[in-house]
N, C-alpha and C positions, 0 to 999 in steps of 0.2 A: 356453424354450430346451431344457430336459430332455425335455419331451413331444415337441417337434419332432424331436429326435435319435432318440428311441425309435421314433417313427413312421417315420422314414426307415430305421432299422435293420431293422424288421420289415414293410416295405411289402408284399411279396408275400404273406406269411402273413396280414397284417392284412386285405388286400383279400379273400382267399378266406374268411377267418373271418367277415368282415362279411357277405359274400354268403350264407354258410351260415346265419348267425344271422338275417339278414333273411328268409330262406326259411322257416325253422322257426318264426319268431315271428309269421308272417302269420296262421297258423291260430289262434293264441292271443291275438289282439289284444283289448284290453279293450273292452267295449261303450261306446256313445256316452255313457252316463250316468256313466261313470267320470271320475276327476279329470283324466286326460290329455286329454279332449276340451275342457277349458276353456282349453287353451293352444294357440296357433297352431303349425303344423307347424315344428319347429326346422330351422335351416339344416343342410346336409349336414355341414359341418365340425364343428359341435357334436355331431351324432349320432355321427360317427366318433370324436370325442374320448371320448365316454362309453362307446361300445362297446369302445374300446381299454382303458378302465379295467376293464370287465367280463370281457374275454376274457383268459385267462392267456397268458403268452409261450410260444412253441413249445418252448423248451429246458427247460421245467419241466413235470412232470405236472400235470394239473388239480387233483389233490388237494393238491399242495404249492405251487401257484402263489401262492395267497393264504391263508396260515394264519390261523387265527382271531385269534391274538395280534398279527398284523401290522397296522399302522396306515398308511393311505395318507397321505403327508405333505401332500398338497394339501388334503384334506378333513378329516383328523383323525378319521376313522371307520373301523371295520373293514370288510374286503372283504365279509364276509357281510351286513352292514347295507347296504352299497352295492349288492350284487347283488339284495337283496330290496326295494330302494326303487323308486319309480316313476321311470322315465326322464325323464318330463316335469318332475317335481319337481326332479330333479337339474339339468336344463337351466335351470330357473328360478333355482335357486341359482347356477348358473354365470353367468347374466345379472346377478344381483345383484353377484357378484364383479367382473364387468366394469364395472359402474357405479361400484363403489368404486375400482377401478383408475383409472377416468376421473377421479374426484374427486382422487385422489392426483396424477395427471398434471397436472391443472389447478393444484393447489397448488404443485407444483414449478415450473410455468411462471410462476405469479404471483410466487414468491420469486426467480426468476431462476436457479434451480439448473440447469434444463435448458439455459439459455443458456451458463452457465459450463461445463457438461459438453460442449456442442458446441464451444466455443472450445478447450477442452483436447484434445478429439478431433482437431480440425483441426490444432492445434499438434503433436500426436503424429504424425499422418500426414505433416505437413510435414517433421518431423525424419527420419522414415523415408525420404521421398523425397530429402532432402538427403544422407543416408548413401549411398543408391544412386548419387546424382550424384558423390559423392566417390570411390566405388569406380570409377566409369567414368573419372573424371579421373586416378586413380592408375594405371590400366592403359592410358592413352592415350599412345601414343608418336607423335612426329612431328606433333603438333597444337599450334598456338600457343595456349596457355592464356589469354594476355592478351586476344587477340581473342575467344576463346570466352566468358570469364567476366568480362572487364573491366567491361562495362556493368552487369552484375548486382552486382558487388562495390561499385562506387561508389554505386549506388542503395541497396544494403543499408546502406552507411555513412551515407548521408543519413537513412535511416529509423531507424537505430539497431538493426538486426537483428544482435545480437551473435553468436547461435548460428551464423548463416550465415558470417560473417566468420571466426569462430574455427575452424570445421571446414574451411573452404576453405584457410586458412593452414596448418593442420596437415597437410592433404593435399598441398598444393603451396606450400611456403614461399617460392618465388621470386615468387609473386604479390604479395608485400608491396612489390615494387619496380615494380609496374605503374603506369601514369600515365593521367590523364584528359586532356581536351583542353587544360587549363592546365598540364600537366606536373606535376601534384601526385599524389603517391602516396596510398594509402588512409589512412595514418596522418596525413599532413598534412591531408588532406580531413576526417578525423575531428576535428582541431582546429578547422578552419573551421566545421564543423557542431556543435561542442561535444558530441561523443559520447564521454564519459569512459571508458565501459567498453571501447569499441573502441580508444581511444587507449592504454589501459593494456596492450594487447597488445605495446606497444613494449618493455616490460620482459621479454618473453620472448626478446628478442634480446640478444646480448652487447653489451658497452660499445662495441666498435669499430663495430658495425653501427648502434647508436643514434647515434653521432657522425656517421656518414656520412649517415644520414637527416636529422639536424639541420642538416647543411651543404648539403643539396640546395636548389636554387632553382627557382622556377617560371618561367613565361614573363615575368612582371613583375619578375624578379630578387628575389623575396621569399622568404626562408627560413622555417623553421618558426616562428620567433619573431615574424616579421611577421604570420603567420596567427593567432597567439594575440593579437596586438594589434588584430585586427579585432573589430567589435562582434558579439556573439552574435545568432543568429536570434531574432526576436521570439517565436517559439513556445517557445524555451527560456527566455527571460527572463520570460515570463508565468507560468511555474511557480514563480517565486521571489517571496516577499512583500516588497514595499517596494523602492524604488530603491536604498537603501543596501545591502541584501543583494545586489541584482543587481550593484552595483559591486564588492562584496566577492568575488562569484563570478568576475567578470572578472579581478580581480587574482590570485585563486588560480590561474586558468588560466595567466596570464602568468608568475607565479612558478614554476609547475610546469614549463613548457616551458623556462624559463631554466636549469633544472638539467640539461636534456638537451643543449642546444647548447653549443658551445665558447665560451669568453669573448670571443674576437675576433668571433664572429658577432653579438654584441649591438650592435656599432657599424657593421654593414654597411648601406649605403644601397640602397634599392630604386630602381625607375625614377622614383619621385616624389621622390627625394633625401631620404628620411625614414628615420631609424633605427627599429628596432622600438619603442623607448620614445616617440619623437616621434609615431609613427603611433598608438600606444595613446592618447596624450594627445589627439590630434586626433579620434579616433573616439569617445572617451568624454567629451568635453567636456560635452555635454548631460546625460549620465547622472550626472555629478558634481554638476551643478546640481540635478537632481531628487533625488539622494540627500541633498544638503544641505538642501533644502526639507523632505523627508520627516523627516529627523532633527530639525530645528528645530521642526516642528509637533508631533511626538510629544513632544519634551522640554518644550515650552511647556505643553501640556495636562497632562502629569504633574507639572510644577512647581507649577501652580495647585492641584492636588489635594494634593500634599505640603505646601504652605504652609498650606492649611486644616487639615490634620491636626495640624501643629505648633502652630497657634494653639489648637485645641481641647484637645489633650493637655497643653499647658503650663498652660492655665487650669484644667483639671480636677485637676491635681496639687495645687493650693492651695485648691480648693473640693471637698474630699473628701465622700463620702456620709455623712450624719449630722452633719456639722459638727465643730467642735473644742470642747474643754473651755474654758469661758470663763476659768477661772483659770490653767490650765497651758498651754493652747493645743495640747494633745495631742488627736489625733482620738479621737472617742468610741468608734468601732468598731475601735480599733487591735488588740485582742486577737482579733478574729474572723479566721479563715483566709481567708474571702472578701475581706476588706479587703486582705490581703497579695497576693491574686491581682489585685485592682484596681490596687494600686500598681505591682506588677511589670509587668503588661501595659501600664499607662500609660507607664511608663518605656521599655519596649521600643518602643512605638509612637512615642514622641517621638524617640528616638535613631535609629530606622530611617528615619522620615520625614525627619529632618534630613539623614541620609546620602543619601537619595534626591534631595532637592532639590539638594544639592551636586553630585551626579553629573550631574544634568540641566543645572545651570548650567555644568558643564564641557563638556557637549555644545554648549550654546548659544554658548560663547565659543571653540570650537575653530576652527582655521584651515581645516579641510576640505581638506587636501591629498589627493592620490590615495591615498597609502599609509596615511592615517589610517582609511580605510574597511576596511582589512584586519584590524587588531587593536584599535587605540585606541578608535575610536568604538563598535564593537560591544561591547567590554568595558565601557565606561561605561554603555551601554544595558542590558546584562545586570545590572549592579550596581544601577542605578537602578530598573528594573522589579522586581527581586527584593526590594529593601528597601521599595519602595512596597507590594508585596503583603503583606510582613510587617507593615508599619505598619497597614494596613487591617484585617488579621486581629486584631492585638493591640488595636486600637481597639474592635472589636466585642466582644472578650473583656472589656475594661475596662467597657464599657457594660453588658454583661449581668451581670457581677459586682456593679457598683454598684447596678443596679436590683434585684437579688435581695437585697442587704443592706438596702435601704430598705423594700421591701414583700414580704419573704419569706413573710409570712403569707397573702398573696393569690396563691397559686400558680396559680389559674385564669387570671390575667392575665399573670403573670410568664413562665410557660413558653411561651405563644404568642409573646410579644415576643422572647424569646431565640431562638426558631426563626426569627423574621423577621430577626433580626440577622445570620443567616448568608446572607441574600439578597445583600447587597453583595459579600461575599467570593466567592460563587458567580458573580455576574455578572462580576466582575473576572477570575476564572479562565477563564470562558467566552470573554471578549473578548481578553484580553491574554496569558494563559498559553501558548496555542499559538505566539504570536509569540516569547515568551521562549524557549521550547524550540527553536524553529527557529533563533534567533540563536545560542543556546549550541551546538547541534550543528554549525552552519555554521562557528563560530569555533574551537571546541575539540574537535569530533568527530574521527573517524578520517579524514575527508576523502572526497572523491569519487573519488580515484584509487587503484587497487589495484596496489601495487608488488610484490605477491607472486602474480602470475598463474601458475597451474600450467601447465607445458608440455604 
């Protein structure tokens, strides 16, 4: 980039200088036996590039253009060395640099960095175009903005393009009242498409405007709460793990929209003679059954594991490593610190696995009402999975400490076995910990709705 700018800046001078240099150097061309004959004739652009490095700029005297102490940043060598070098050798070095540059480019392409750069560049250019569109809209008088931008707005809502909707509404706030063919405004359509970021723009409006939007009905006499009672698009549900969490997200949407509409709107009937709650129950009947099946299968599997850990830890508490003293019944290794580690980890594993089994039994015996998927069932699942993880980890600690007590002199076999004991814990974390984190964030996180949208 810098070389190109310099070439453009001194184009007239450079062309005349190159012509003069080419004329004067023709008589002193090296013989055929010199090193330059071993290289093919360089392309013109490479020749011009190197002559540009050799010829001083016109605004500096030749004596001051390239002082001896000055280093060319591209090559890291002095100008005197460069002027005394063979042009063909420098061109060959330049080709090597081009090869290295190609390798770097291929590496960036392999790692996907170039693709990310292109996506960001397209996004930046799109935002620039959007800003220009907003300026045109701002200064357009006498034009129906709903006819001009309505189709693009609803398509952007469906695709979840938040930047477009945000800037369009800031430029022309009246467009929030535009309607599609079903007489639904963009915020109502955002509920139908489950676009939470776009829906959160409703908090930029004052309370009166929010109540008005909540009371508007579409062609089927359905208000905003009826739209929240519809089933989410499959593309949105597929991004959530498990039918129980999908049902929880649907309930979160319904409860969120309930806070916007007036209380009397909760009992309004649509053209199907259904209230919003009745419509929600009708549309989510199958999802409730799938969520119940998913919860029971997960709880059953974890209950079996917890019961096995209870059995093992209860038995190992009375069959301690090294046995007991035949006369007093006191464990032989009672004074060892590792024995205390064994006993404590054994007790932790026993108690946590018992708690885990009780939580999973609570899930199995639940009534599975719709509202249970909002807090009750996820909370039990969080406690059950957490305590099961603790019990497995404590069981591995008890096993390792007991093994080290008995054969501590054979470290060559004890240490590898202790490392292998971490494999079950690692596998459990790999398989179940992401689910545990997702349930916790979905239940007790900050939520998917932003009530503090900046104006």
